[in-house]
VEXVEX-426662 format. One line per 4 residues: number of its first residue (from 1); their letters; for each residue y, z, x of C-alpha. Coordinates in nm, 3 decimals. Each point is the difference from the previous one (the first is absolute). Last residue first. Layout:
NUM	A	Y Z X  ...
//
This chain:
300	PSQM	-1.589 -3.733 -0.836  -0.148 0.115 -0.337  -0.333 0.124 0.142  0.129 0.326 0.154
296	NDGA	0.211 0.080 -0.310  -0.302 -0.059 -0.219  -0.209 0.241 0.212  0.269 0.273 -0.018
292	EEAT	0.018 -0.049 -0.376  -0.380 0.033 -0.025  0.005 0.324 0.208  0.281 0.145 -0.217
288	HELP	-0.196 -0.083 -0.312  -0.326 0.152 0.132  0.182 0.322 0.100  0.112 0.058 -0.357
284	ELDD	0.377 -0.011 -0.068  0.147 0.347 -0.027  -0.051 0.189 -0.325  0.256 -0.006 -0.277
280	YRRR	0.201 0.314 -0.075  0.289 -0.162 -0.184  0.324 0.172 0.096  0.193 0.323 -0.052
276	YVVR	-0.068 0.196 0.321  0.324 -0.104 0.177  0.232 0.028 -0.301  -0.132 0.340 -0.116
272	SILT	0.000 0.118 0.361  0.376 -0.075 0.022  0.072 0.226 -0.302  -0.221 0.279 0.135
268	ILFM	0.160 -0.035 0.346  0.347 0.047 -0.153  -0.105 0.319 -0.184  -0.182 0.119 0.313
264	EMIL	0.326 -0.023 0.199  0.211 0.182 -0.260  -0.256 0.280 -0.049  -0.061 0.024 0.375
260	LQQS	0.371 0.050 0.075  0.021 0.285 -0.253  -0.312 0.168 0.137  0.113 -0.021 0.364
256	IYAG	0.349 0.132 -0.079  -0.146 0.291 -0.199  -0.255 0.085 0.273  0.277 -0.001 0.262
252	RASS	0.209 0.226 -0.223  -0.295 0.244 -0.026  -0.049 -0.006 0.380  0.370 0.069 0.062
248	SLPP	0.004 0.288 -0.251  0.121 -0.052 -0.357  0.186 0.274 -0.193  0.222 -0.052 0.191
244	ACPI	0.064 -0.325 0.192  -0.199 -0.017 0.324  0.097 -0.262 0.256  -0.209 -0.312 0.070
240	VRQM	0.010 -0.003 0.381  -0.152 0.351 -0.029  -0.281 -0.095 0.244  -0.253 0.067 -0.278
236	ALIN	0.196 -0.223 -0.238  0.014 -0.285 0.253  -0.377 0.036 0.054  -0.061 -0.010 -0.378
232	IIAT	0.219 -0.311 -0.036  -0.191 -0.177 0.280  -0.340 0.096 -0.151  0.102 -0.124 -0.348
228	QLHN	0.117 -0.336 0.144  -0.319 -0.040 0.202  -0.253 0.092 -0.268  0.105 -0.116 -0.348
224	LILI	0.257 -0.257 0.115  -0.214 -0.149 0.276  -0.321 -0.014 -0.206  0.171 -0.133 -0.312
220	FQYL	0.172 -0.270 0.208  -0.329 -0.094 0.169  -0.175 -0.047 -0.336  0.293 -0.213 -0.120
216	AFKP	-0.023 -0.215 0.316  -0.377 -0.039 -0.043  0.053 -0.127 -0.355  0.281 -0.231 0.120
212	IIKK	-0.240 -0.147 0.263  -0.307 -0.015 -0.231  0.176 -0.226 -0.250  -0.336 -0.139 -0.126
208	SILL	0.085 -0.348 0.130  0.038 0.153 0.350  -0.354 0.136 -0.026  -0.161 -0.218 0.270
204	TRVQ	0.303 0.028 0.230  0.012 0.383 -0.036  -0.375 0.052 0.035  -0.051 0.099 0.367
200	QFMI	0.331 0.172 0.074  -0.035 0.191 -0.329  -0.348 0.122 0.096  0.121 0.141 0.332
196	AVPW	0.307 0.162 -0.164  -0.218 0.167 -0.267  -0.247 0.117 0.268  0.287 0.164 0.201
192	LAIL	0.163 0.187 -0.289  -0.293 0.242 -0.037  -0.008 0.102 0.370  0.379 0.052 -0.005
188	TLVG	-0.029 0.220 -0.311  -0.286 0.205 0.151  0.218 0.071 0.306  0.294 0.108 -0.219
184	VFCS	-0.225 0.220 -0.219  -0.120 0.178 0.316  0.359 0.047 0.120  0.108 0.140 -0.339
180	IWIA	-0.301 0.239 -0.013  0.081 0.127 0.348  0.374 0.044 -0.064  -0.054 0.169 -0.337
176	AGRP	-0.255 0.260 0.120  0.260 0.213 0.177  -0.041 0.135 0.355  0.130 -0.323 0.157
172	SLNY	0.330 0.038 -0.194  0.069 -0.268 -0.261  0.098 0.227 -0.289  0.140 -0.237 -0.264
168	PTYN	-0.323 -0.035 -0.201  -0.085 0.374 0.016  -0.374 0.071 0.010  -0.158 0.341 0.064
164	GNTW	0.138 0.175 -0.311  -0.337 0.016 -0.181  0.123 -0.241 -0.269  0.117 -0.232 0.281
160	LVVS	-0.339 0.016 0.178  -0.178 -0.110 -0.320  0.263 -0.272 -0.061  -0.039 -0.129 0.357
156	LFML	-0.381 -0.007 -0.031  0.031 -0.204 -0.321  0.235 -0.241 0.180  -0.247 -0.030 0.288
152	VPRL	-0.287 -0.083 -0.239  0.221 -0.244 -0.195  0.086 -0.176 0.330  -0.362 -0.007 0.120
148	FAFQ	-0.145 -0.233 -0.266  0.270 -0.270 -0.037  0.057 0.026 0.376  -0.369 -0.047 0.083
144	FTGL	-0.010 -0.294 -0.245  0.258 -0.199 0.199  -0.193 -0.004 0.329  -0.334 -0.015 -0.185
140	KLWF	0.103 -0.330 -0.157  0.085 -0.142 0.342  -0.326 0.132 0.143  -0.201 -0.162 -0.283
136	LTRR	0.182 -0.331 0.053  -0.097 0.020 0.370  -0.367 0.054 -0.097  -0.011 -0.286 -0.252
132	TIRV	0.128 -0.232 0.271  0.333 -0.140 0.119  -0.026 -0.003 0.377  0.250 0.222 0.181
128	GPLC	0.288 -0.155 0.193  0.060 0.105 0.361  0.270 0.256 0.087  0.254 -0.147 0.245
124	LCCC	0.292 0.043 -0.243  -0.023 0.380 0.018  0.357 0.078 -0.119  -0.077 -0.040 -0.373
120	CCPG	-0.309 0.222 0.038  0.035 0.288 -0.248  0.267 -0.095 -0.254  -0.017 -0.288 0.036
116	TSIK	-0.202 -0.296 0.128  -0.223 -0.077 0.298  -0.310 -0.001 -0.224  -0.003 -0.375 -0.067
112	FRGN	-0.313 -0.042 -0.210  -0.217 -0.291 0.112  -0.115 -0.315 -0.176  -0.328 -0.189 0.001
108	EFRR	-0.119 0.131 -0.339  0.358 0.013 -0.134  -0.047 -0.177 -0.333  -0.364 0.115 -0.033
104	LLLK	0.087 0.365 0.076  0.284 -0.012 -0.257  -0.236 -0.156 -0.256  -0.251 0.283 0.042
100	QGGC	0.266 0.276 -0.003  0.176 -0.110 -0.318  0.179 -0.317 -0.104  0.285 0.013 0.254
96	EKIM	0.207 0.188 -0.260  -0.273 0.267 -0.010  0.026 0.061 0.378  0.381 0.029 -0.022
92	MLLF	-0.036 0.235 -0.298  -0.247 0.223 0.190  0.257 0.049 0.278  0.267 0.085 -0.260
88	KHIV	-0.238 0.246 -0.171  -0.044 0.199 0.322  0.379 0.029 0.046  0.031 0.086 -0.373
84	IAFF	-0.236 0.298 0.043  0.228 0.149 0.267  0.294 -0.079 -0.232  -0.144 0.229 -0.268
80	VGAT	-0.062 0.284 0.248  0.359 -0.016 0.131  0.154 -0.018 -0.350  -0.204 0.303 -0.113
76	FDTF	0.082 0.193 0.318  0.372 -0.067 -0.042  -0.019 0.112 -0.365  -0.185 0.320 0.096
72	MTSR	0.248 0.094 0.275  0.299 -0.086 -0.217  -0.114 0.215 -0.296  0.249 0.279 0.073
68	PIWM	0.287 -0.252 -0.033  -0.072 -0.073 -0.370  0.237 -0.280 -0.114  0.000 -0.186 0.333
64	GICS	-0.370 0.066 0.065  -0.087 -0.144 -0.344  0.213 -0.308 0.076  -0.161 -0.042 0.344
60	TTAI	-0.348 0.022 -0.157  0.100 -0.266 -0.255  0.156 -0.237 0.258  -0.311 0.036 0.223
56	VPAA	-0.223 -0.082 -0.300  0.222 -0.295 -0.102  -0.016 -0.149 0.355  -0.375 0.042 0.060
52	ANIW	-0.115 -0.118 -0.347  0.007 -0.369 0.094  -0.261 0.062 0.271  -0.227 0.192 -0.238
48	IIIS	0.041 -0.264 -0.275  -0.091 -0.280 0.245  -0.317 0.184 0.110  -0.103 0.085 -0.359
44	RKSS	0.024 -0.360 -0.123  -0.154 -0.198 0.286  -0.366 -0.006 -0.117  0.108 -0.008 -0.366
40	PTKR	0.166 -0.340 0.044  0.377 0.018 -0.070  0.198 -0.143 -0.292  -0.029 0.247 -0.287
36	YIYV	-0.058 0.324 0.191  0.265 -0.101 0.258  0.257 -0.067 -0.275  -0.064 0.340 -0.164
32	VEET	0.029 0.168 0.343  0.332 -0.182 0.062  0.142 0.135 -0.329  -0.099 0.352 0.108
28	FVLN	0.161 -0.058 0.343  0.327 -0.114 -0.160  -0.006 0.308 -0.226  -0.064 0.227 0.299
24	AILT	0.288 -0.154 0.198  0.227 0.032 -0.308  -0.086 0.372 -0.028  0.069 0.058 0.371
20	MLTL	0.334 -0.185 -0.022  0.094 0.212 -0.305  -0.074 0.316 0.202  0.222 -0.131 0.281
16	IAFL	0.285 -0.073 -0.244  -0.029 0.344 -0.168  -0.010 0.184 0.335  0.310 -0.191 0.116
12	FKGP	0.185 0.078 -0.326  -0.093 0.368 0.028  0.135 0.007 0.356  0.322 -0.180 -0.103
8	LDLG	0.048 0.261 -0.280  -0.062 0.311 0.214  -0.349 0.134 0.055  -0.095 0.367 -0.044
4	ASLS	-0.237 -0.052 -0.297  -0.174 -0.287 0.186  -0.107 0.238 0.278  -0.357 0.040 -0.127
//
């Protein structure tokens, strides 16, 4: 730990960021109690997993800030956890529609728009895909592969690192880091695509369930945890972020990334508490919506 060598402003900053992490965890704990009291058991675990993303990333960043040697393990832990959250977010959208059977009944004549980001946002000519049990299975598989393969790749990285074959900041073609990072990047894009497809389909139906702000929070966590961290790491490797003894450029980049993440995840935890705190009533049954549509047709 470098806390012993910090000056007074540095110690104050570390204390404030640690306090933010503790408050984020307390807010999350209070939210878990609320969810257990007010939420149906079928949705409970999924909503808790999604709400846990921001406090978990804040906690791993705080540990990495205090113990610099643990940065690789804390980054891997946050990455693996968020891979599972991506899968859980897709399942949450299906659950909020009343489950797979009700979703298929609501959209039995509908089509998934697959010309959406991050994989096919430029391919506007792609035809829609019919909403069936098979297409839902493929969407779930698209997110599940990431939740399964990311931990496997992280474990492989740790094994190679202990053997001296893996250096996170060595991006030469002969090193393992560049190949594992590229493979993880491809798997990430494949996993994000089904979530975007499903969101495009259900966002008007679930507007009363605040699905748009929930999706926005999920996107913010993704961008800040992956894209922001990657940009800072690249700047550190290119020596744009200068070294400041005893910290090298890469170590300073890691510090900046961790401190930013703690502040950002603290704010997202507070916003999540507002967005997810509501009555978890089911959507109106299909029979009711059909009757209302019939009444509206007869009233003129």
